[in-house]
C-alpha positions in Angstrom: 37.4 20.1 -20.0 37.8 16.7 -18.3 41.5 15.6 -18.2 41.1 11.8 -17.8 44.8 11.2 -17.7 45.3 13.7 -14.9 42.4 12.1 -13.1 43.9 8.6 -13.5 47.1 10.1 -11.9 44.9 11.4 -8.9 43.3 7.9 -8.5 46.7 6.3 -8.3 47.7 8.8 -5.6 44.5 8.3 -3.7 44.8 4.5 -3.9 48.4 4.7 -2.6 47.3 6.8 0.2 44.6 4.4 1.2 46.8 1.4 0.9 49.6 3.0 3.0 47.1 3.8 5.8 45.5 0.3 5.8 48.9 -1.3 5.8 49.3 -0.3 9.5 46.2 -2.2 10.5 45.8 -5.8 11.7 43.1 -8.4 10.9 41.0 -7.2 13.9 41.0 -3.7 12.5 39.6 -4.9 9.2 36.6 -6.4 11.0 35.8 -3.2 12.9 32.8 -1.3 11.7 33.2 1.4 9.2 31.2 4.6 9.0 28.8 3.0 6.5 25.8 1.3 8.2 26.0 -2.4 8.3 29.5 -2.5 6.7 32.8 -3.4 8.3 36.1 -1.9 7.1 36.4 -5.3 5.2 33.2 -4.6 3.3 34.5 -1.2 2.3 37.8 -2.7 1.0 36.0 -5.4 -0.8 33.6 -3.0 -2.5 36.6 -0.9 -3.7 38.2 -4.0 -5.2 35.1 -5.1 -6.9 34.3 -1.6 -8.1 37.7 -1.4 -9.9 36.8 -4.7 -11.7 33.3 -3.3 -12.4 34.9 -0.1 -14.1 37.1 -2.3 -16.1 34.0 -4.0 -17.4 32.5 -0.6 -18.4 35.7 0.4 -20.2 35.5 -2.9 -22.2 31.9 -2.3 -23.1 30.5 -4.9 -20.7 27.8 -4.7 -18.0 29.2 -3.0 -14.9 28.0 -5.9 -12.7 26.3 -9.2 -13.6 23.4 -8.1 -11.3 22.8 -6.1 -8.1 22.5 -9.4 -6.3 25.9 -10.5 -7.6 27.5 -7.3 -6.6 26.3 -7.5 -3.0 27.2 -11.2 -2.8 30.7 -10.6 -4.0 31.2 -7.9 -1.4 29.9 -10.2 1.4 32.0 -13.0 0.2 35.2 -10.9 0.4 34.6 -8.8 3.4 35.9 -11.2 6.0 39.2 -11.8 4.5 42.4 -11.1 6.3 44.2 -7.7 5.7 46.9 -9.1 3.4 44.3 -10.5 1.1 42.4 -7.2 0.9 45.5 -5.2 0.2 46.7 -7.6 -2.5 43.3 -7.6 -4.1 42.9 -3.8 -4.0 46.4 -3.2 -5.5 45.9 -5.8 -8.2 42.5 -4.5 -9.2 43.7 -0.9 -9.1 46.5 -1.8 -11.3 44.2 -3.5 -13.7 41.9 -0.5 -13.9 45.0 1.7 -14.7 46.3 -0.6 -17.3 43.0 -0.9 -19.1 42.4 2.9 -18.9 45.8 3.5 -20.5 44.8 1.6 -23.7 44.0 3.8 -26.7 40.3 4.5 -26.7 37.5 7.0 -27.6 37.1 8.8 -24.3 34.2 10.8 -25.8 32.1 7.8 -26.0 29.1 7.2 -23.8 29.3 4.4 -21.4 26.6 2.6 -19.2 27.0 2.3 -15.4 24.6 0.8 -12.8 20.9 1.2 -13.0 20.8 2.5 -16.6 23.0 5.5 -15.7 25.0 6.8 -18.6 28.2 9.1 -18.7 31.1 10.1 -20.8 33.9 7.5 -20.6 36.2 10.5 -19.8 34.5 10.8 -16.4 35.2 7.2 -15.3 38.6 8.1 -13.8 36.9 10.9 -11.7 34.2 8.5 -10.6 36.9 6.0 -9.5 38.6 8.8 -7.6 35.4 9.6 -5.8 35.0 5.9 -4.8 38.6 5.7 -3.4 38.6 9.1 -1.7 35.2 9.1 0.0 35.5 5.4 1.0 38.8 6.2 2.6 37.0 8.6 4.8 34.3 6.0 5.4 37.0 3.6 6.9 37.0 5.8 10.0 40.8 5.5 10.4 41.9 9.1 10.7 41.5 10.4 7.0 38.8 13.0 7.0 36.9 15.1 4.4 39.1 18.0 5.4 42.2 16.0 4.2 40.8 15.6 0.7 42.5 17.7 -2.1 40.9 21.0 -2.9 40.4 20.1 -6.5 38.5 16.9 -5.5 36.3 18.7 -3.0 35.4 21.5 -5.5 34.6 19.1 -8.2 32.6 16.6 -6.3 30.4 19.4 -4.8 29.8 20.6 -8.3 29.1 17.0 -9.5 26.5 16.4 -6.6 25.0 19.8 -6.9 24.4 19.0 -10.6 22.9 15.6 -9.7 20.3 17.2 -7.5 19.6 20.1 -9.8 16.1 20.0 -11.2 14.7 17.7 -8.5 11.2 19.0 -7.4 11.8 17.5 -3.9 14.8 19.8 -3.3 14.0 23.5 -3.0 16.2 26.1 -5.0 19.4 26.1 -3.1 22.5 28.3 -3.2 25.7 26.7 -1.8 28.4 29.0 -0.6 31.7 27.8 0.8 33.6 30.0 3.3 36.3 30.6 0.8 33.8 32.2 -1.6 33.1 29.4 -4.0 29.4 29.0 -5.0 27.2 26.4 -6.6 23.4 26.0 -7.1 21.2 23.0 -6.9 17.6 22.0 -6.5 14.5 22.7 -8.5 14.2 25.8 -10.7 13.1 28.8 -8.5 9.6 30.0 -9.1 8.6 33.5 -9.7 8.0 34.3 -6.0 10.2 31.7 -4.5 13.3 32.5 -2.6 16.3 30.2 -2.6 17.7 28.6 0.6 21.3 29.5 1.1 23.5 26.9 2.6 26.9 28.0 3.7 29.9 26.7 5.6 33.4 25.0 5.2 33.7 23.2 1.7 34.3 19.9 3.6 31.0 20.1 5.4 29.1 21.0 2.2 30.6 17.9 0.6 29.8 15.8 3.7 26.2 16.9 3.6 25.7 16.4 -0.2 27.4 13.1 -0.1 25.4 11.7 2.8 28.5 11.6 5.1 27.4 14.5 7.5 24.0 15.7 8.7 24.6 19.3 7.8 24.5 20.5 11.4 27.7 22.5 10.9 26.3 24.4 8.0 24.4 27.7 8.2 21.0 28.3 6.4 19.2 31.4 5.3 15.8 31.6 3.7 14.5 28.3 5.0 15.5 25.0 6.6 18.3 22.8 5.4 16.9 21.0 2.5 16.4 17.2 2.7 18.4 15.4 0.1 17.5 12.1 -1.5 19.9 9.2 -0.9 22.7 8.7 -3.4 
């Protein structure tokens, strides 16, 4: 059962953690490359602010973004701002998301995100948590996948495994973390088809599924490491 109120508290904690880390930077650090190809740290911070606004739109029954072009243009517009402007914007938009999410609402309703994707409104706080947590790692400033809360790692692995489930391009795959947790993903196994087992630390499983690591730290049995489509 999704607890959106608990997830909202986790979003708040993750946002404060990111803001506290970024507060130690200077303007030059904002302009440095992030771990996302073609994006500076400023691009990542701008994206996080605009994503909070976009999720407010979703909660209010509006289109998430005016268009894909407008989304990209807004990020480019804001990326080069000084650190203080980024921090103020991120805090203000995060507070706005929390405020709108605290309003009485039917959290069981279906909402529409980008590219026609739909989901339960109750999952939006977790989706925001994903944005804040993974992009904190993408900033390349000392916060790593291993630092993410265990609950987050477990839920995001399960979410991504479900996202790739049923895809014909992904072989039947069993995921096994070193601590014993397991998940399955990929297409349904045929009568004579063996599943590929991918095992390793949970952080490395998450990194591979989320496109943040190449999977070289993982072990495979029954076949090569599956190629995953981009998120």
